[in-house]
N, CA and C atoms as a LAMMPS dump frame, in Angstrom:
ITEM: TIMESTEP
0
ITEM: NUMBER OF ATOMS
342
ITEM: BOX BOUNDS ff ff ff
-5.0000000000000000e+02 5.0000000000000000e+02
-5.0000000000000000e+02 5.0000000000000000e+02
-5.0000000000000000e+02 5.0000000000000000e+02
ITEM: ATOMS id mol type element x y z
1 1 1 N 7.568 13.569 13.444
2 1 2 C 7.591 12.929 12.141
3 1 3 C 8.471 13.77 11.214
4 2 1 N 9.306 13.104 10.442
5 2 2 C 10.172 13.789 9.495
6 2 3 C 9.335 14.479 8.413
7 3 1 N 9.865 15.543 7.868
8 3 2 C 9.159 16.3 6.827
9 3 3 C 8.895 15.416 5.614
10 4 1 N 9.891 14.63 5.182
11 4 2 C 9.716 13.758 4.012
12 4 3 C 8.635 12.719 4.27
13 5 1 N 8.588 12.181 5.479
14 5 2 C 7.563 11.195 5.832
15 5 3 C 6.187 11.848 5.814
16 6 1 N 6.077 13.034 6.387
17 6 2 C 4.797 13.748 6.41
18 6 3 C 4.319 14.027 4.99
19 7 1 N 5.233 14.396 4.092
20 7 2 C 4.87 14.652 2.697
21 7 3 C 4.368 13.378 2.016
22 8 1 N 5.044 12.263 2.281
23 8 2 C 4.629 10.987 1.687
24 8 3 C 3.246 10.595 2.194
25 9 1 N 3.017 10.729 3.498
26 9 2 C 1.712 10.398 4.074
27 9 3 C 0.625 11.298 3.474
28 10 1 N 0.916 12.575 3.324
29 10 2 C -0.055 13.503 2.732
30 10 3 C -0.373 13.115 1.287
31 11 1 N 0.647 12.725 0.52
32 11 2 C 0.434 12.331 -0.876
33 11 3 C -0.459 11.09 -0.959
34 12 1 N -0.25 10.145 -0.049
35 12 2 C -1.044 8.918 -0.047
36 12 3 C -2.485 9.221 0.364
37 13 1 N -2.659 10.092 1.336
38 13 2 C -4.015 10.463 1.757
39 13 3 C -4.741 11.199 0.64
40 14 1 N -4.018 11.994 -0.119
41 14 2 C -4.62 12.682 -1.261
42 14 3 C -5.01 11.673 -2.341
43 15 1 N -4.134 10.697 -2.589
44 15 2 C -4.414 9.663 -3.585
45 15 3 C -5.677 8.871 -3.226
46 16 1 N -5.887 8.631 -1.935
47 16 2 C -7.01 7.789 -1.493
48 16 3 C -8.353 8.51 -1.47
49 17 1 N -8.344 9.845 -1.466
50 17 2 C -9.566 10.64 -1.298
51 17 3 C -10.303 10.245 -0.017
52 18 1 N -9.55 9.738 0.979
53 18 2 C -10.139 9.396 2.275
54 18 3 C -10.798 8.035 2.35
55 19 1 N -10.775 7.287 1.237
56 19 2 C -11.357 5.942 1.24
57 19 3 C -10.256 4.889 1.239
58 20 1 N -10.545 3.764 1.863
59 20 2 C -9.59 2.667 1.94
60 20 3 C -9.104 2.282 0.547
61 21 1 N -7.796 2.149 0.41
62 21 2 C -7.219 1.807 -0.887
63 21 3 C -7.249 0.303 -1.167
64 22 1 N -7.713 -0.492 -0.215
65 22 2 C -7.889 -1.922 -0.455
66 22 3 C -9.331 -2.204 -0.862
67 23 1 N -10.297 -1.829 -0.01
68 23 2 C -11.704 -2.146 -0.307
69 23 3 C -12.418 -1.033 -1.062
70 24 1 N -12.009 0.217 -0.876
71 24 2 C -12.648 1.34 -1.544
72 24 3 C -14.011 1.699 -0.99
73 25 1 N -14.381 1.118 0.14
74 25 2 C -15.714 1.323 0.701
75 25 3 C -15.682 2.134 1.993
76 26 1 N -14.842 1.731 2.914
77 26 2 C -14.818 2.367 4.234
78 26 3 C -13.812 3.525 4.284
79 27 1 N -14.001 4.366 5.281
80 27 2 C -13.092 5.488 5.484
81 27 3 C -11.71 4.957 5.848
82 28 1 N -10.682 5.493 5.216
83 28 2 C -9.3 5.121 5.526
84 28 3 C -8.875 5.837 6.8
85 29 1 N -8.271 5.089 7.699
86 29 2 C -7.898 5.645 8.996
87 29 3 C -6.415 5.498 9.32
88 30 1 N -5.701 4.634 8.602
89 30 2 C -4.301 4.369 8.928
90 30 3 C -3.462 4.205 7.676
91 31 1 N -2.16 4.386 7.863
92 31 2 C -1.2 4.167 6.786
93 31 3 C -0.557 2.798 7
94 32 1 N -0.532 1.994 5.936
95 32 2 C 0.065 0.65 5.974
96 32 3 C 1.3 0.63 5.083
97 33 1 N 2.379 0.059 5.581
98 33 2 C 3.608 -0.129 4.803
99 33 3 C 3.559 -1.499 4.137
100 34 1 N 3.6 -1.538 2.826
101 34 2 C 3.57 -2.805 2.098
102 34 3 C 4.818 -3.623 2.403
103 35 1 N 5.987 -3.031 2.293
104 35 2 C 7.226 -3.62 2.775
105 35 3 C 7.393 -3.025 4.159
106 36 1 N 7.182 -3.84 5.172
107 36 2 C 7.104 -3.343 6.543
108 36 3 C 8.369 -2.586 6.956
109 37 1 N 8.18 -1.579 7.775
110 37 2 C 9.318 -0.788 8.268
111 37 3 C 10.354 -1.672 8.942
112 38 1 N 9.881 -2.692 9.654
113 38 2 C 10.804 -3.598 10.358
114 38 3 C 11.68 -4.388 9.384
115 39 1 N 11.3 -4.416 8.099
116 39 2 C 12.088 -5.086 7.062
117 39 3 C 12.766 -4.087 6.147
118 40 1 N 12.842 -2.837 6.578
119 40 2 C 13.527 -1.812 5.797
120 40 3 C 12.637 -1.063 4.827
121 41 1 N 11.325 -1.21 4.959
122 41 2 C 10.401 -0.534 4.059
123 41 3 C 10.437 0.971 4.233
124 42 1 N 10.502 1.699 3.139
125 42 2 C 10.595 3.161 3.214
126 42 3 C 9.241 3.84 3.446
127 43 1 N 9.298 5.059 3.916
128 43 2 C 8.122 5.926 4.027
129 43 3 C 7.982 6.673 2.714
130 44 1 N 7.648 5.94 1.656
131 44 2 C 7.489 6.55 0.334
132 44 3 C 6.132 6.127 -0.232
133 45 1 N 5.505 6.988 -1.029
134 45 2 C 4.143 6.724 -1.494
135 45 3 C 3.938 5.373 -2.17
136 46 1 N 4.936 4.875 -2.905
137 46 2 C 4.755 3.59 -3.578
138 46 3 C 4.776 2.412 -2.599
139 47 1 N 5.19 2.659 -1.376
140 47 2 C 5.218 1.613 -0.354
141 47 3 C 4.051 1.733 0.631
142 48 1 N 3.229 2.747 0.475
143 48 2 C 2.195 3.025 1.466
144 48 3 C 0.792 2.867 0.897
145 49 1 N -0.102 2.372 1.759
146 49 2 C -1.525 2.313 1.437
147 49 3 C -2.303 2.963 2.566
148 50 1 N -3.311 3.73 2.218
149 50 2 C -4.217 4.344 3.191
150 50 3 C -5.366 3.352 3.359
151 51 1 N -5.509 2.775 4.544
152 51 2 C -6.435 1.657 4.743
153 51 3 C -7.39 1.887 5.903
154 52 1 N -8.487 1.124 5.88
155 52 2 C -9.428 1.139 6.996
156 52 3 C -8.95 0.126 8.045
157 53 1 N -9.495 0.24 9.225
158 53 2 C -9.152 -0.697 10.287
159 53 3 C -8.322 -0.044 11.358
160 54 1 N -7.98 -0.849 12.328
161 54 2 C -7.237 -0.352 13.477
162 54 3 C -6.073 -1.285 13.768
163 55 1 N -4.897 -0.681 13.942
164 55 2 C -3.715 -1.504 14.205
165 55 3 C -3.489 -2.463 13.051
166 56 1 N -2.898 -3.581 13.341
167 56 2 C -2.642 -4.586 12.315
168 56 3 C -3.664 -5.712 12.39
169 57 1 N -4.842 -5.439 12.983
170 57 2 C -5.744 -6.537 13.309
171 57 3 C -7.132 -6.453 12.696
172 58 1 N -7.657 -5.26 12.437
173 58 2 C -9.032 -5.167 11.957
174 58 3 C -9.089 -4.49 10.592
175 59 1 N -10.227 -4.61 9.956
176 59 2 C -10.444 -3.982 8.658
177 59 3 C -9.414 -4.43 7.636
178 60 1 N -9.217 -3.618 6.634
179 60 2 C -8.257 -3.954 5.583
180 60 3 C -6.814 -3.862 6.063
181 61 1 N -6.568 -3.091 7.134
182 61 2 C -5.213 -3.078 7.681
183 61 3 C -4.878 -4.457 8.234
184 62 1 N -5.826 -5.069 8.938
185 62 2 C -5.631 -6.432 9.412
186 62 3 C -5.478 -7.41 8.259
187 63 1 N -6.278 -7.218 7.22
188 63 2 C -6.214 -8.069 6.04
189 63 3 C -4.83 -7.981 5.379
190 64 1 N -4.283 -6.776 5.312
191 64 2 C -2.973 -6.578 4.689
192 64 3 C -1.851 -7.238 5.487
193 65 1 N -2.109 -7.531 6.758
194 65 2 C -1.116 -8.205 7.592
195 65 3 C -1.377 -9.697 7.739
196 66 1 N -2.635 -10.14 7.575
197 66 2 C -2.967 -11.512 7.924
198 66 3 C -3.551 -12.346 6.805
199 67 1 N -4.137 -11.757 5.789
200 67 2 C -4.791 -12.506 4.711
201 67 3 C -3.778 -13.398 4.001
202 68 1 N -4.191 -14.61 3.659
203 68 2 C -3.271 -15.538 3.004
204 68 3 C -2.837 -15.057 1.619
205 69 1 N -3.585 -14.142 1.012
206 69 2 C -3.251 -13.63 -0.321
207 69 3 C -2.597 -12.246 -0.279
208 70 1 N -2.154 -11.804 0.899
209 70 2 C -1.607 -10.443 1.035
210 70 3 C -0.39 -10.21 0.141
211 71 1 N 0.457 -11.235 -0.038
212 71 2 C 1.63 -11.062 -0.901
213 71 3 C 1.234 -11.091 -2.374
214 72 1 N 0.366 -12.011 -2.748
215 72 2 C -0.1 -12.097 -4.129
216 72 3 C -0.873 -10.866 -4.561
217 73 1 N -1.56 -10.229 -3.609
218 73 2 C -2.335 -9.022 -3.908
219 73 3 C -1.503 -7.748 -3.815
220 74 1 N -0.247 -7.876 -3.406
221 74 2 C 0.636 -6.715 -3.314
222 74 3 C 0.407 -5.843 -2.103
223 75 1 N -0.469 -6.268 -1.187
224 75 2 C -0.7 -5.488 0.032
225 75 3 C 0.471 -5.631 0.989
226 76 1 N 1.252 -6.688 0.818
227 76 2 C 2.475 -6.9 1.595
228 76 3 C 3.542 -7.353 0.61
229 77 1 N 4.779 -7.007 0.906
230 77 2 C 5.905 -7.362 0.051
231 77 3 C 6.965 -8.022 0.929
232 78 1 N 7.45 -9.159 0.471
233 78 2 C 8.514 -9.85 1.208
234 78 3 C 9.825 -9.077 1.05
235 79 1 N 10.648 -9.124 2.078
236 79 2 C 11.939 -8.438 2.006
237 79 3 C 12.907 -9.247 1.152
238 80 1 N 13.844 -8.569 0.546
239 80 2 C 14.849 -9.198 -0.301
240 80 3 C 15.555 -8.141 -1.123
241 81 1 N 16.521 -8.576 -1.922
242 81 2 C 17.34 -7.631 -2.678
243 81 3 C 16.942 -7.476 -4.139
244 82 1 N 16.154 -8.375 -4.674
245 82 2 C 15.805 -8.323 -6.092
246 82 3 C 14.777 -7.258 -6.407
247 83 1 N 14.612 -6.947 -7.696
248 83 2 C 13.651 -5.911 -8.096
249 83 3 C 12.217 -6.253 -7.712
250 84 1 N 11.885 -7.545 -7.604
251 84 2 C 10.536 -7.939 -7.224
252 84 3 C 10.216 -7.598 -5.766
253 85 1 N 11.231 -7.21 -5.018
254 85 2 C 11.044 -6.832 -3.616
255 85 3 C 10.974 -5.321 -3.428
256 86 1 N 10.98 -4.579 -4.527
257 86 2 C 10.906 -3.122 -4.479
258 86 3 C 9.462 -2.686 -4.711
259 87 1 N 8.891 -1.9 -3.806
260 87 2 C 7.486 -1.498 -3.941
261 87 3 C 7.137 -0.876 -5.286
262 88 1 N 8.038 -0.109 -5.867
263 88 2 C 7.752 0.56 -7.141
264 88 3 C 7.548 -0.458 -8.272
265 89 1 N 8.059 -1.673 -8.106
266 89 2 C 7.952 -2.713 -9.13
267 89 3 C 6.832 -3.71 -8.878
268 90 1 N 6.139 -3.591 -7.76
269 90 2 C 5.13 -4.574 -7.371
270 90 3 C 3.721 -4.028 -7.531
271 91 1 N 2.948 -4.687 -8.365
272 91 2 C 1.549 -4.31 -8.536
273 91 3 C 0.798 -4.558 -7.234
274 92 1 N -0.274 -3.821 -7.076
275 92 2 C -1.129 -3.975 -5.907
276 92 3 C -2.578 -4.065 -6.381
277 93 1 N -3.345 -4.911 -5.716
278 93 2 C -4.771 -4.981 -6
279 93 3 C -5.402 -3.792 -5.29
280 94 1 N -5.685 -2.761 -6.057
281 94 2 C -6.123 -1.464 -5.557
282 94 3 C -7.61 -1.312 -5.844
283 95 1 N -8.417 -1.476 -4.809
284 95 2 C -9.87 -1.365 -4.948
285 95 3 C -10.411 -2.26 -6.061
286 96 1 N -9.854 -3.474 -6.126
287 96 2 C -10.331 -4.458 -7.078
288 96 3 C -9.696 -4.41 -8.447
289 97 1 N -8.751 -3.482 -8.66
290 97 2 C -8.065 -3.364 -9.947
291 97 3 C -6.561 -3.367 -9.7
292 98 1 N -5.819 -3.88 -10.656
293 98 2 C -4.363 -3.914 -10.521
294 98 3 C -3.763 -2.555 -10.872
295 99 1 N -2.811 -2.121 -10.058
296 99 2 C -2.156 -0.829 -10.285
297 99 3 C -0.726 -0.875 -9.767
298 100 1 N 0.072 0.015 -10.302
299 100 2 C 1.398 0.295 -9.745
300 100 3 C 1.292 1.628 -9.03
301 101 1 N 1.802 1.694 -7.818
302 101 2 C 1.832 2.946 -7.07
303 101 3 C 3.115 3.676 -7.44
304 102 1 N 3.046 4.98 -7.578
305 102 2 C 4.2 5.752 -8.032
306 102 3 C 4.804 6.573 -6.893
307 103 1 N 6.05 6.95 -7.087
308 103 2 C 6.795 7.693 -6.075
309 103 3 C 6.217 9.077 -5.811
310 104 1 N 5.45 9.617 -6.758
311 104 2 C 4.879 10.945 -6.564
312 104 3 C 3.5 10.897 -5.908
313 105 1 N 3.055 9.692 -5.51
314 105 2 C 1.772 9.563 -4.839
315 105 3 C 0.625 9.231 -5.776
316 106 1 N 0.942 8.955 -7.022
317 106 2 C -0.1 8.575 -7.969
318 106 3 C -0.193 7.068 -8.13
319 107 1 N -0.947 6.676 -9.135
320 107 2 C -1.023 5.253 -9.471
321 107 3 C -1.257 5.111 -10.952
322 108 1 N -0.82 3.993 -11.477
323 108 2 C -0.988 3.675 -12.886
324 108 3 C -1.712 2.344 -12.948
325 109 1 N -2.954 2.367 -13.469
326 109 2 C -3.704 1.119 -13.583
327 109 3 C -3.015 0.208 -14.584
328 110 1 N -3.053 -1.086 -14.286
329 110 2 C -2.417 -2.089 -15.117
330 110 3 C -3.478 -2.976 -15.758
331 111 1 N -3.262 -3.327 -17.005
332 111 2 C -4.155 -4.277 -17.646
333 111 3 C -3.671 -5.673 -17.317
334 112 1 N -4.604 -6.557 -17.039
335 112 2 C -4.262 -7.936 -16.761
336 112 3 C -4.534 -8.74 -18.023
337 113 1 N -3.514 -9.42 -18.509
338 113 2 C -3.679 -10.254 -19.698
339 113 3 C -3.464 -11.707 -19.307
340 114 1 N -4.234 -12.564 -19.919
341 114 2 C -4.117 -13.999 -19.634
342 114 3 C -3.576 -14.729 -20.833
């Protein structure tokens, strides 16, 4: 694993405190790429979630790959060239609250206005 990738993974694991960043209940066991690597997604903290489950099939990791609301919830990001396709610009439903994930491994909670 590249040093930069290892640093990003460590930052995300620190951000999660070992709990799934989707449900906030179960132990996080895997790193999920919101913009998938196969679509050019980077190994950067704003693109990564520490999630429960195994592979792309169970727990919240499976949910982030298969749930019909995965794009609306920011757990997955469609590929493209516009700013809305950049992880740093896409809010994520983080343990039931909206947040922006930051490049330094932090998060900024967002207020939802109607």
